[in-house]
C-alpha positions as CSV (number, residue, x, y, z in Angstrom):
1,M,104.8,193.6,141.7
2,R,106.6,193.1,144.9
3,F,105.5,190.8,147.7
4,S,104.9,193.7,150.0
5,D,102.6,195.4,147.5
6,H,100.7,192.3,146.5
7,F,100.1,191.3,150.2
8,N,99.9,194.8,151.6
9,T,102.7,194.4,154.2
10,D,103.9,198.0,154.3
11,T,104.1,198.1,158.1
12,L,107.4,196.5,159.1
13,N,109.1,196.1,162.5
14,E,112.5,195.1,163.8
15,D,111.8,191.4,163.2
16,D,111.3,192.0,159.5
17,D,114.7,191.0,157.9
18,W,113.2,189.4,154.8
19,F,114.0,190.3,151.2
20,D,111.0,191.7,149.3
21,P,111.0,190.0,145.9
22,I,109.4,190.9,142.6
23,L,106.9,188.0,142.2
24,N,106.7,187.8,138.4
25,S,110.4,188.1,137.5
26,D,113.6,186.9,139.0
27,T,115.8,189.3,140.9
28,P,119.5,188.9,139.9
29,L,120.7,187.8,143.3
30,Y,121.2,184.4,144.9
31,I,121.2,182.9,148.3
32,D,124.8,182.3,149.4
33,P,125.3,179.2,151.5
34,F,128.4,180.7,153.1
35,L,126.3,183.5,154.5
36,V,123.7,181.1,155.8
37,F,126.3,178.8,157.4
38,N,127.9,181.8,159.2
39,D,124.7,183.3,160.4
40,E,124.3,183.8,164.2
41,D,120.5,183.3,164.3
42,P,119.8,180.0,166.1
43,F,117.0,179.3,163.6
44,W,119.7,178.6,160.9
45,A,122.2,176.9,163.1
46,D,121.5,173.4,161.7
47,A,121.8,174.5,158.0
48,R,125.4,173.3,157.6
49,Q,124.7,169.9,159.1
50,V,121.6,169.4,156.9
51,V,123.7,170.1,153.8
52,L,126.5,167.9,155.1
53,D,124.1,165.0,155.8
54,F,122.6,165.3,152.4
55,F,125.9,165.0,150.5
56,S,127.3,162.4,152.8
57,L,124.3,160.2,152.0
58,A,124.7,160.8,148.2
59,L,128.5,160.1,148.5
60,Q,127.6,156.8,150.4
61,Y,125.4,155.7,147.5
62,V,128.1,156.5,145.0
63,R,130.7,154.4,147.0
64,M,128.2,151.5,147.1
65,A,128.0,151.7,143.3
66,E,131.7,151.0,143.1
67,G,132.0,152.9,139.8
68,R,129.2,151.0,138.1
69,R,127.0,153.7,136.5
70,T,124.1,151.3,136.0
71,S,124.1,150.3,139.6
72,P,120.9,151.1,141.5
73,H,123.0,152.9,144.1
74,W,124.5,155.2,141.4
75,L,121.1,155.9,139.9
76,K,119.7,156.6,143.4
77,A,122.5,159.1,144.0
78,Q,121.7,160.7,140.6
79,R,118.0,161.0,141.5
80,M,119.0,162.7,144.8
81,L,121.1,165.2,142.9
82,T,118.3,166.3,140.5
83,F,117.1,169.7,141.6
84,P,114.2,171.6,140.0
85,E,114.2,175.3,139.9
86,P,112.7,176.6,143.1
87,P,110.4,179.3,141.6
88,E,109.0,180.2,145.0
89,F,112.0,182.4,145.7
90,A,111.9,184.5,142.5
91,L,115.7,184.8,142.4
92,G,118.1,184.2,139.5
93,M,121.0,185.8,137.8
94,S,119.4,185.4,134.3
95,M,116.4,187.5,135.5
96,G,113.8,185.3,133.7
97,H,110.4,184.1,134.8
98,P,110.6,182.4,138.2
99,E,109.8,179.0,136.6
100,G,113.3,178.3,135.2
101,A,115.3,175.2,134.4
102,G,117.1,174.4,137.7
103,A,119.8,171.8,138.0
104,G,118.2,169.0,136.1
105,P,119.3,165.6,134.8
106,I,122.4,166.8,133.0
107,Y,123.8,168.4,136.1
108,A,122.7,165.5,138.3
109,Q,124.8,163.3,136.1
110,R,127.8,165.6,136.3
111,M,127.5,165.9,140.1
112,T,127.2,162.2,140.5
113,E,130.4,161.8,138.3
114,A,132.1,164.4,140.5
115,L,131.2,162.4,143.6
116,G,132.6,159.3,141.9
117,E,135.9,161.1,141.3
118,L,136.0,162.4,144.9
119,A,135.1,158.9,146.3
120,G,137.9,157.4,144.2
121,N,140.3,159.8,145.9
122,D,139.0,158.8,149.3
123,V,137.3,162.1,150.0
124,K,135.1,161.5,153.1
125,E,132.6,164.4,152.9
126,I,131.5,167.4,151.0
127,Q,131.1,170.4,153.3
128,H,130.2,173.0,150.8
129,I,127.9,172.9,147.7
130,Q,130.2,175.4,145.9
131,T,132.8,172.6,145.6
132,F,130.7,171.2,142.7
133,S,131.2,174.3,140.6
134,L,134.9,173.4,140.4
135,F,134.1,169.9,138.9
136,C,130.9,170.4,136.9
137,E,130.8,172.6,133.8
138,G,127.9,175.1,133.8
139,L,127.2,174.7,137.5
140,G,127.3,178.4,138.4
141,V,125.9,180.4,141.3
142,D,122.3,180.2,140.1
143,R,122.2,176.5,140.2
144,I,124.3,176.2,143.4
145,S,121.7,178.5,145.0
146,D,118.9,176.3,143.5
147,I,120.5,173.2,145.0
148,F,120.9,174.8,148.4
149,C,117.3,176.1,148.4
150,N,116.0,172.6,147.5
151,I,117.9,170.9,150.3
152,L,116.8,173.5,152.9
153,K,113.4,174.3,151.5
154,F,111.6,173.1,154.7
155,K,113.5,175.8,156.7
156,F,112.5,178.5,154.3
157,V,108.9,177.3,154.5
158,D,108.9,177.7,158.3
159,Y,110.6,181.1,157.9
160,T,108.0,182.3,155.4
161,Q,105.0,181.0,157.5
162,T,106.4,183.0,160.5
163,V,106.6,186.2,158.4
164,A,103.1,185.6,157.0
165,S,101.7,185.1,160.5
166,R,103.2,188.3,161.7
167,H,101.6,190.3,158.8
168,K,98.4,188.3,158.6
169,V,99.2,187.3,155.0
170,P,96.7,184.7,153.9
171,L,98.1,181.2,153.3
172,T,96.9,178.8,150.6
173,S,97.6,175.1,150.2
174,V,99.9,175.1,147.1
175,P,102.0,172.4,145.4
176,V,105.7,172.5,146.2
177,K,108.4,170.3,144.7
178,H,111.1,168.9,146.9
179,V,109.6,170.3,150.1
180,S,111.7,167.8,152.1
181,W,114.0,164.8,151.8
182,S,114.5,161.6,153.8
183,R,117.8,161.2,155.7
184,E,117.2,157.4,155.6
185,T,116.5,156.9,151.9
186,G,117.5,160.2,150.3
187,R,114.1,160.3,148.7
188,W,112.6,163.6,147.8
189,E,109.1,164.4,149.0
190,S,106.8,166.8,147.2
191,G,103.4,167.9,148.4
192,R,101.1,170.7,149.3
193,V,102.2,173.4,151.8
194,D,100.5,176.4,153.2
195,L,102.2,179.4,151.7
196,P,101.3,182.9,150.3
197,S,100.0,182.2,146.8
198,S,102.1,183.4,143.9
199,P,100.4,185.5,141.2
200,A,103.0,184.4,138.7
201,F,102.5,180.6,138.7
202,N,100.6,177.8,140.3
203,G,102.5,177.7,143.5
204,G,103.6,179.7,146.5
205,V,106.1,182.3,147.6
206,L,109.1,181.6,149.8
207,L,111.0,184.4,151.6
208,A,114.6,184.6,152.7
209,P,116.5,187.1,154.9
210,K,118.1,190.0,153.1
211,R,121.4,189.3,154.7
212,F,121.7,186.0,152.7
213,M,121.6,187.7,149.3
214,K,124.7,187.8,147.2
215,D,125.5,189.1,143.7
216,I,129.0,188.0,142.9
217,P,130.2,184.3,143.0
218,L,133.3,183.6,145.1
219,V,134.0,180.0,144.2
220,T,134.7,179.6,140.5
221,P,137.0,177.5,138.4
222,D,139.0,180.5,137.2
223,S,139.4,181.9,140.7
224,F,140.6,178.5,141.9
225,W,143.1,178.5,139.1
226,N,144.4,181.9,140.2
227,W,144.5,180.6,143.8
228,A,146.4,177.4,142.8
229,D,148.9,179.6,140.9
230,A,149.7,181.5,144.0
231,Q,149.6,178.5,146.4
232,A,151.0,175.6,144.5
233,G,154.7,174.5,144.7
234,D,157.1,174.2,141.8
235,E,156.2,170.6,141.2
236,L,152.5,171.3,140.8
237,R,153.2,174.4,138.7
238,G,155.2,172.2,136.4
239,E,152.4,169.7,136.1
240,L,149.9,172.4,135.4
241,N,152.1,173.8,132.6
242,Y,152.3,177.2,134.5
243,E,154.7,178.8,132.0
244,L,152.5,177.9,129.0
245,N,149.3,179.0,130.7
246,I,150.4,182.2,132.2
247,N,148.4,184.3,129.7
248,L,145.2,182.3,129.7
249,T,141.9,184.0,129.1
250,K,139.2,183.8,131.8
251,A,137.4,181.1,129.8
252,E,140.6,179.1,129.4
253,K,141.3,179.5,133.2
254,R,137.8,178.0,133.9
255,T,138.7,175.0,131.9
256,A,142.2,174.7,133.4
257,G,140.7,175.2,136.9
258,R,138.3,172.3,136.4
259,D,141.1,170.1,135.1
260,A,143.3,171.0,138.1
261,A,140.4,170.2,140.5
262,R,140.0,166.8,139.0
263,R,143.7,166.0,139.2
264,H,144.1,167.4,142.7
265,P,140.7,167.2,144.5
266,Y,142.2,167.8,147.9
267,L,143.7,171.1,146.6
268,A,140.2,172.1,145.4
269,L,138.7,171.2,148.8
270,E,141.4,173.2,150.5
271,Y,140.6,176.2,148.3
272,V,136.9,176.1,149.1
273,T,137.5,175.7,152.8
274,E,139.8,178.7,152.7
275,V,137.2,180.8,150.9
276,A,134.5,179.6,153.4
277,E,136.7,180.9,156.3
278,D,137.0,184.4,154.8
279,E,134.7,187.3,155.8
280,H,131.6,187.3,153.6
281,E,129.4,190.3,152.9
282,S,125.9,190.2,151.5
283,Y,124.7,192.5,148.7
284,D,123.4,195.7,150.2
285,V,119.8,195.4,149.3
286,D,118.8,198.7,150.9
287,T,121.2,201.0,149.1
288,D,121.2,198.8,146.0
289,P,124.4,200.1,144.5
290,D,124.1,198.1,141.2
291,L,120.3,198.5,140.8
292,L,119.9,194.8,141.1
293,V,116.8,195.3,143.2
294,G,115.2,198.6,142.0
295,W,115.3,198.1,138.3
296,A,111.6,197.4,138.0
297,E,110.5,200.6,139.7
298,A,112.9,202.6,137.5
299,G,111.3,201.2,134.3
300,E,107.7,201.4,135.6
301,A,108.2,205.0,136.7
302,A,109.4,205.9,133.2
303,A,106.3,204.3,131.7
304,A,103.9,205.9,134.2
305,S,105.2,209.4,133.3
306,R,103.9,209.1,129.8
307,P,100.5,208.6,128.2
308,S,99.5,205.3,126.6
309,L,100.9,204.6,123.1
310,G,97.5,203.4,121.9
311,Q,96.7,200.0,120.5
312,P,98.1,198.6,117.2
313,T,95.6,197.4,114.6
314,D,97.0,195.8,111.4
315,D,100.4,194.3,110.9
316,G,102.0,197.6,109.6
317,D,100.6,199.5,112.5
318,F,102.0,196.9,114.9
319,R,105.5,197.4,113.5
320,D,105.1,201.2,113.9
321,W,103.8,200.6,117.5
322,V,106.9,198.5,118.4
323,E,109.2,201.1,116.9
324,K,107.3,203.8,118.8
325,L,107.8,201.9,122.0
326,M,111.6,201.7,121.4
327,L,111.7,205.5,120.6
328,E,109.7,206.0,123.9
329,F,112.5,204.2,125.7
330,Q,115.1,206.3,123.8
331,E,113.3,209.5,124.8
332,A,113.0,208.5,128.5
333,V,116.8,207.9,128.7
334,E,117.9,210.9,126.7
335,Q,115.3,213.5,127.8
336,R,113.7,212.4,131.0
337,D,116.6,211.3,133.3
338,L,116.2,207.6,132.9
339,W,119.9,207.6,132.0
340,R,120.6,208.1,135.7
341,A,119.3,204.5,136.3
342,F,122.2,203.3,134.1
343,W,125.0,204.9,136.2
344,D,126.1,204.5,139.8
345,D,125.5,207.4,142.2
346,E,128.9,208.9,141.5
347,L,128.4,208.7,137.7
348,V,131.6,206.7,137.5
349,R,130.5,203.1,136.7
350,P,127.8,202.3,134.1
351,R,125.3,199.5,134.7
352,K,125.7,196.1,133.2
353,E,123.7,195.1,130.1
354,K,121.3,192.9,132.0
355,I,120.2,195.9,134.1
356,V,119.6,198.0,131.0
357,Q,117.5,195.2,129.6
358,A,115.6,194.7,132.9
359,V,114.8,198.5,133.2
360,A,113.7,198.4,129.5
361,A,111.6,195.3,130.2
362,A,109.7,197.0,133.0
363,Q,108.9,200.0,130.8
364,F,107.9,197.9,127.9
365,S,105.7,195.6,130.0
366,A,103.7,198.6,131.3
367,H,103.0,199.9,127.9
368,C,102.2,196.5,126.5
369,R,99.6,195.8,129.2
370,A,97.8,198.9,128.2
371,A,97.9,198.1,124.5
372,G,97.0,194.4,124.6
373,V,100.4,193.4,123.3
374,E,102.3,190.4,124.8
375,V,106.0,190.8,125.5
376,S,108.1,187.8,126.3
377,R,111.5,188.1,127.8
378,E,114.6,185.9,127.1
379,V,112.7,183.7,124.6
380,D,114.7,180.7,123.4
381,M,114.8,180.8,119.6
382,G,116.8,177.6,119.1
383,R,120.2,179.4,118.9
384,G,120.0,181.0,122.4
385,P,117.6,183.5,123.9
386,V,116.5,186.7,122.2
387,D,115.9,189.7,124.5
388,F,112.3,190.5,123.7
389,K,109.5,189.1,121.5
390,F,106.4,191.2,121.0
391,T,103.2,189.5,119.7
392,Q,99.6,190.4,119.2
393,G,97.0,187.8,118.2
394,M,97.8,184.2,117.3
395,W,100.4,184.5,114.6
396,G,100.6,187.6,112.3
397,K,101.8,190.4,114.5
398,R,105.2,189.7,115.8
399,A,108.5,191.5,116.2
400,L,111.8,190.9,117.9
401,V,114.0,193.4,119.8
402,E,117.6,192.8,120.8
403,V,119.1,195.2,123.4
404,K,122.9,195.5,123.3
405,L,125.5,197.8,124.9
406,M,127.6,199.4,122.2
407,N,130.8,198.6,124.1
408,S,129.9,194.9,124.3
409,S,132.3,192.5,122.7
410,K,129.2,190.9,121.1
411,F,127.8,194.1,119.8
412,F,128.7,193.5,116.1
413,S,128.0,189.7,116.2
414,G,124.6,190.5,117.6
415,A,123.9,192.8,114.6
416,S,125.3,190.5,111.9
417,K,124.4,187.1,113.3
418,Q,122.2,186.9,116.4
419,L,119.2,189.0,115.5
420,P,119.0,187.8,111.8
421,Q,119.2,184.2,113.0
422,Y,116.4,184.8,115.5
423,L,114.2,186.3,112.8
424,R,114.8,183.4,110.4
425,T,114.2,180.8,113.1
426,E,110.8,182.3,114.1
427,Q,109.9,183.4,110.5
428,I,109.5,186.9,111.7
429,E,110.1,189.7,109.2
430,F,110.7,192.7,111.6
431,G,113.3,193.3,114.2
432,I,114.9,196.2,116.1
433,Y,118.5,196.4,117.3
434,L,118.4,198.7,120.3
435,C,121.9,200.1,120.8
436,V,122.7,201.7,124.1
437,G,125.9,203.7,124.4
438,Y,127.8,205.2,127.4
439,T,130.7,207.0,125.9
440,D,131.7,209.2,123.0
441,A,133.6,206.2,121.5
442,D,130.4,204.2,121.4
443,F,128.9,206.7,119.0
444,G,131.9,207.0,116.7
445,L,130.9,207.3,113.1
446,E,132.7,204.2,111.9
447,R,131.1,202.1,114.7
448,V,127.6,203.4,113.9
449,K,128.1,203.1,110.1
450,R,129.2,199.5,110.5
451,V,126.0,198.5,112.3
452,E,123.8,200.4,109.8
453,D,125.6,198.9,106.8
454,T,125.3,195.4,108.3
455,L,121.6,195.6,109.0
456,R,120.8,197.3,105.7
457,A,122.6,194.5,103.8
458,L,121.0,191.7,105.7
459,S,117.6,193.3,105.4
460,I,118.0,193.1,101.6
461,E,119.6,189.7,101.6
462,K,117.1,188.0,103.9
463,N,114.0,190.0,102.9
464,I,113.5,191.1,106.4
465,T,113.4,194.5,108.1
466,M,116.0,195.2,110.8
467,K,116.3,198.7,112.2
468,P,118.9,200.1,114.5
469,I,117.8,202.6,117.2
470,Y,120.5,204.3,119.2
471,V,120.0,205.3,122.8
472,D,122.4,207.9,124.2
473,A,123.0,207.1,127.9
474,R,126.1,209.3,128.3
475,H,126.0,211.5,131.4
476,T,128.5,214.0,130.1
477,N,126.0,215.6,127.7
478,K,122.9,215.6,129.9
479,Q,121.1,218.4,131.7
480,S,118.8,217.2,134.4
481,A,115.2,217.3,133.3
482,S,114.4,219.1,136.5
483,T,116.5,222.1,135.4
484,I,115.3,222.3,131.8
485,K,113.1,225.4,131.4
C-alpha cells in the first residue's frame, strides 16, 4: 500500500512534489546527494554544508588518532560512521522489507580506514559521500543513500511534517534512530518524533521530493577506472599496468579502481568533483520507464483479476497450491497481458530480473493473504537469499521458489546449485524453479532440457522435489487479451 492510499491524500496541489512510497516494501530507487546539493529550493540550501561538517568532524577525530586504531578518537570516528538502515524512507535497490541492514559496523570500519588513508595523504575535507564508494568495498548506492539520509534526517523530518500538515495526515510519536547529530561531539541522538505512523514496522514514514530519486549510480570504482584510463598520463598508465589490464571485466575494474583510488586519492577526489559538476537527472517517477515504481500495481492487478485459489490443507495440498500459484503467474503473463509489464513501451528492452521478481511478489502476496499462507521475500538461507519462501503453520508446510530469467548468466547455476542448497539448508523437500524467457533462444530445446535434466537428477540424488515451470514473456508471439474473441 502506498502512502497516499494509506493516509488518503489523493488531493494534491502544486506544492506536492513528494515521492509516494510503498510502505511495506522498498522501492528500487535511492536519494542522490548530487541532486539534493544542486537543488534550487532554499529549504535544501544547507544540505551540502551539513554533510561537509559531518565528515570534517569525523576526519578531525581520525587525525587526532594518529593512526592508532585503538585510540578513543579513532573509535569515536568509527561510531560516527555507523549508519543504521533508515526504514522510514522505504527505499532500497534490493527491494526488501524497509528494515534492512544499513551501513553497519563493518562499513564503519572501512570508512574510518578510508579516512585514515585520506588523512595520511593530507586530504583536508570530504565534500561528497560518494567518495567512499571508491575506497570501501561493498559501499554501493544503497548504503551511500542510507548514510546521506541519516546525516540529513532532521531535514526530511521537517519536510514530512510540512506535507502531513498540508494533508491533515495524523502524526504519532514514534521512535527514530539517528534523528540528529551533534556538531560539537559527533554524537548521534535517537528519540521520539512526530511522524505519520508506518504500517510495516514500529516507526514512522519519511517523505522526500521526487526530483531527488535516482536509479543508476554515477560514482563507482569501475567508472573511476575508465575515467582514469582516459585522463591519466603515460606515467600513471604505466603504474596502473594499463596494457595488462586493458581487457578487465567489470568486477576486475572495480578492484583496480579501488586500488588506484588508494594509491592516488587526489585523482579519485578530482574524479568525484568532476562527476558532481555534471548535469544530473533524476529518475522520471511519473512516466516510470523501467517500472521501478509501478511494479506493485501491476502484480496486484493480475491477482485481482482472478478468483481466490482457495486454502491448502495438508502438506500435499500445500505443494499443489504453491504450484498452482506459479501456474497462475504463468497464465497471467502468457494469456492476460502481464507480459507487457516486462517490456518497455516500445517493446524493445525487457525488464530486469528484480522487476520480474517484484511483480511476481505483488501477485503472490495478494493470493497468499487470501489463503492464509505466509510468503517471505529475499530470505537469507545461509548461502545468500532465496527469492520466495512459502509457509503455512509452524513447520510442516514449506516451499521455496527461485525466479530466474532464462538469459541470466546465473540461470544454470541457480538450477544446479542455488535452489538445491537452499532446500538442504532449510530442510525443505519441495522447490520450484520459475524460469522466465524473453526470446526464442531462451526456449531452445537444449537449454530447456539441460535445466530439466539437472533438476530431475538432483531430485533423485537429494530426495527432494524440484520442478521447473517456464513462463513465456516473449512479445513476438502474443495477441493482446483485449483482441482475443
